[in-house]
C-alpha positions as MATLAB code, in Angstrom:
seq = 'XXXXXXXXXXXXXXXXXXXXXXXXXXXXXXXXXXXXXXXXXXXXXXXXXXXXXXXXXXXXXXXXXXXXXXXXXXXXXXXXXXXXXXXXXXXXXXXXXXXXXXXXXXXXXXXXXXXXXXXXXXXXXXXXXXXXXXXXXXXXXXXXXXXXXXXXXXXXXXXXXXXXXXXXXXXXXXXXXXXXXXXXXXXXXXXXXXXXXXXXXXXXXXXXXXX';
ca = [
      -8.608  -15.329   21.647;
      -5.381  -15.399   19.578;
      -4.334  -12.355   17.586;
      -5.484  -13.334   14.075;
      -3.022  -10.905   12.459;
      -0.209  -12.962   13.977;
      -1.836  -16.212   12.862;
      -2.107  -14.982    9.276;
       1.576  -14.028    9.312;
       2.390  -17.726    8.994;
      -0.148  -18.431    6.244;
       2.464  -18.406    3.423;
       4.675  -20.914    5.255;
       1.668  -23.148    5.929;
       0.526  -22.981    2.308;
       3.998  -23.922    1.109;
       3.401  -27.452    2.416;
       0.525  -28.450    0.066;
       2.346  -26.757   -2.814;
       5.425  -28.918   -2.258;
       3.262  -32.040   -1.934;
       1.578  -31.351   -5.284;
       4.950  -30.698   -6.963;
       6.373  -33.974   -5.627;
       3.340  -36.043   -6.666;
       2.820  -34.503  -10.126;
       3.711  -37.009  -12.895;
       6.471  -35.898  -15.245;
       5.775  -35.141  -18.882;
       8.017  -37.346  -21.008;
       8.055  -36.021  -24.604;
       8.424  -38.230  -27.651;
      11.351  -36.041  -28.782;
      13.463  -33.600  -26.747;
      12.775  -29.869  -27.090;
      15.047  -27.946  -29.422;
      16.676  -25.840  -28.065;
      16.820  -27.840  -24.868;
      14.446  -26.585  -22.170;
      12.109  -28.264  -19.711;
       9.607  -30.370  -21.714;
       6.544  -28.780  -20.080;
       7.878  -25.290  -20.822;
       8.416  -26.315  -24.451;
       4.773  -27.388  -24.604;
       3.678  -24.066  -23.090;
       5.740  -21.934  -25.492;
       6.298  -24.214  -28.479;
       7.912  -23.312  -31.760;
       6.084  -23.997  -35.041;
       5.780  -27.753  -35.570;
       7.170  -28.565  -32.125;
       3.898  -29.704  -30.546;
       3.633  -32.626  -32.950;
       7.210  -33.672  -32.157;
       6.744  -33.412  -28.390;
       3.455  -35.345  -28.457;
       4.457  -37.774  -31.191;
       3.770  -40.956  -29.231;
       0.941  -42.383  -27.161;
       3.133  -42.494  -24.041;
       4.052  -38.823  -24.507;
       0.409  -37.822  -24.822;
      -0.556  -39.925  -21.789;
       2.195  -38.396  -19.646;
       1.235  -34.887  -20.827;
      -2.398  -35.540  -19.882;
      -1.470  -36.825  -16.430;
       0.850  -33.864  -15.836;
      -1.815  -31.402  -16.933;
      -4.523  -32.896  -14.722;
      -2.276  -32.501  -11.680;
      -1.448  -28.952  -12.737;
      -4.927  -27.808  -11.735;
      -4.077  -28.588   -8.125;
      -0.726  -26.852   -8.505;
      -2.465  -23.721   -9.792;
      -4.789  -23.630   -6.789;
      -1.860  -24.122   -4.379;
       0.385  -21.371   -5.757;
      -2.548  -18.956   -6.118;
      -3.388  -19.333   -2.431;
       0.297  -18.821   -1.627;
       0.431  -15.565   -3.603;
      -2.815  -14.353   -2.040;
      -1.460  -15.075    1.438;
       1.510  -12.791    0.723;
      -0.947   -9.999   -0.029;
      -2.005   -9.994    3.636;
       1.344   -8.415    4.528;
       0.889   -5.389    2.277;
      -0.983   -2.119    2.241;
      -4.537   -2.134    0.829;
      -3.185   -1.063   -2.574;
      -0.541   -3.792   -2.542;
      -3.131   -6.368   -1.521;
      -5.236   -5.470   -4.531;
      -2.227   -5.494   -6.895;
      -0.896   -8.855   -5.699;
      -4.394  -10.342   -5.621;
      -5.274   -9.240   -9.151;
      -1.978  -10.433  -10.642;
      -2.141  -13.746   -8.757;
      -5.656  -14.433  -10.057;
      -4.586  -13.403  -13.567;
      -1.710  -15.896  -13.363;
      -4.148  -18.640  -12.430;
      -6.600  -17.669  -15.190;
      -3.896  -17.755  -17.862;
      -2.607  -21.068  -16.471;
      -6.056  -22.706  -16.573;
      -6.483  -21.443  -20.140;
      -3.047  -22.796  -21.026;
      -3.935  -26.229  -19.633;
      -7.166  -26.294  -21.636;
      -5.167  -25.702  -24.817;
      -2.627  -28.370  -23.889;
      -5.493  -30.865  -23.552;
      -6.562  -29.864  -27.079;
      -2.989  -30.446  -28.266;
      -3.087  -33.916  -26.734;
      -6.233  -34.659  -28.716;
      -4.761  -33.209  -31.903;
      -0.985  -32.543  -31.881;
      -1.230  -31.025  -35.363;
      -2.938  -27.875  -34.045;
      -0.811  -24.745  -34.600;
       1.661  -23.889  -31.839;
       0.474  -20.284  -31.913;
      -2.822  -21.365  -30.282;
      -1.113  -21.431  -26.870;
       1.351  -18.559  -27.173;
      -0.824  -15.821  -25.654;
      -1.938  -17.980  -22.720;
       1.591  -19.234  -22.027;
       3.127  -15.794  -22.390;
       0.467  -14.253  -20.133;
       0.911  -16.931  -17.462;
       4.660  -16.479  -17.242;
       4.490  -12.681  -17.328;
       1.967  -12.587  -14.478;
       3.919  -15.159  -12.473;
       7.110  -13.116  -12.601;
       5.173   -9.918  -11.973;
       3.747  -11.538   -8.822;
       7.283  -12.309   -7.650;
       8.284   -8.691   -8.309;
       5.306   -7.352   -6.359;
       6.150   -9.615   -3.418;
       9.615   -8.038   -3.437;
       7.954   -4.721   -2.565;
       6.696   -6.222    0.718;
      10.313   -6.604    1.807;
      11.567   -3.368    0.263;
       9.149   -1.253    2.298;
      10.418   -2.867    5.521;
      13.847   -1.250    5.003;
      17.150   -2.275    6.632;
      18.529   -5.633    5.534;
      15.145   -6.700    4.153;
      16.273   -4.979    0.961;
      18.495   -8.001    0.319;
      15.445  -10.270    0.087;
      13.678   -7.673   -2.053;
      16.561   -7.661   -4.548;
      16.725  -11.482   -4.612;
      13.056  -11.485   -5.611;
      13.014   -8.466   -7.899;
      15.975   -9.387  -10.113;
      14.620  -12.751  -11.377;
      11.098  -11.293  -11.319;
      11.954   -8.453  -13.676;
      14.197  -10.588  -15.911;
      11.489  -13.254  -16.167;
       8.741  -10.735  -16.922;
      10.794   -9.195  -19.729;
      11.650  -12.656  -21.083;
       7.949  -13.556  -21.082;
       7.109  -10.410  -23.041;
       9.808  -11.377  -25.543;
       8.609  -15.004  -25.488;
      12.221  -16.040  -24.819;
      11.822  -19.610  -23.623;
      15.473  -20.247  -22.786;
      15.726  -17.238  -20.454;
      12.457  -18.200  -18.752;
      13.832  -21.699  -18.221;
      17.056  -20.371  -16.688;
      15.481  -17.715  -14.454;
      12.578  -19.762  -13.067;
      14.685  -21.683  -10.533;
      16.249  -18.526   -9.000;
      12.766  -16.962   -8.835;
      11.307  -20.015   -7.118;
      14.263  -20.223   -4.719;
      13.840  -16.560   -3.768;
      10.101  -17.122   -3.369;
      10.681  -20.015   -0.960;
      13.061  -17.836    1.067;
      10.448  -15.066    1.109;
       7.800  -17.542    2.272;
       9.904  -18.497    5.261;
      10.840  -14.902    6.149;
       7.593  -12.993    5.529;
       6.183  -13.751    9.036;
       9.054  -11.747   10.544;
       8.854   -8.685    8.304;
       7.820   -5.567   10.293;
       4.311   -4.489    9.295;
       3.903   -0.812    8.438;
       0.620    1.034    7.866;
];
């Protein structure tokens, strides 16, 4: 019988595959007007400024693309939640609980956010503030998850600290930006956070496990 602890070591790398597939297949949201200031259109819909929702969803094609993007997002949420939970297997019992709780909170806020976006699609004149708490909570928990994953590498010592720093820096910056609801910083720091997370996914099977 194979050692299941060794099998589970590669769970994050295995779960990266369906996540990438969902990202590639997800239809793009094409807004009726570009966000101002310029950020990713979906991010602008998640953290809109007053009056911006109506501008972003000001055409039938924009609303249709937003609906298609949002429907696919449910699969994306499931994929990244499983990825975060698989990282928890490498931690102590306390770290498993922390990563698990924050990962599930990220998913809960994201599902709530998508439900509000579907309401926006039905009525773009709804106030932008309806989505702020859900969007802010989703991004804060996402970056907090990245920061907690950094601890898995930090506790391994030696050169693993390099990976921990690569995760922790964008994680902390993103979490603070989410608390401040600073959309531009979130937009800029998301790619470094995701890049560090992909690196961590590939390296976590080789991190020494400590009790």
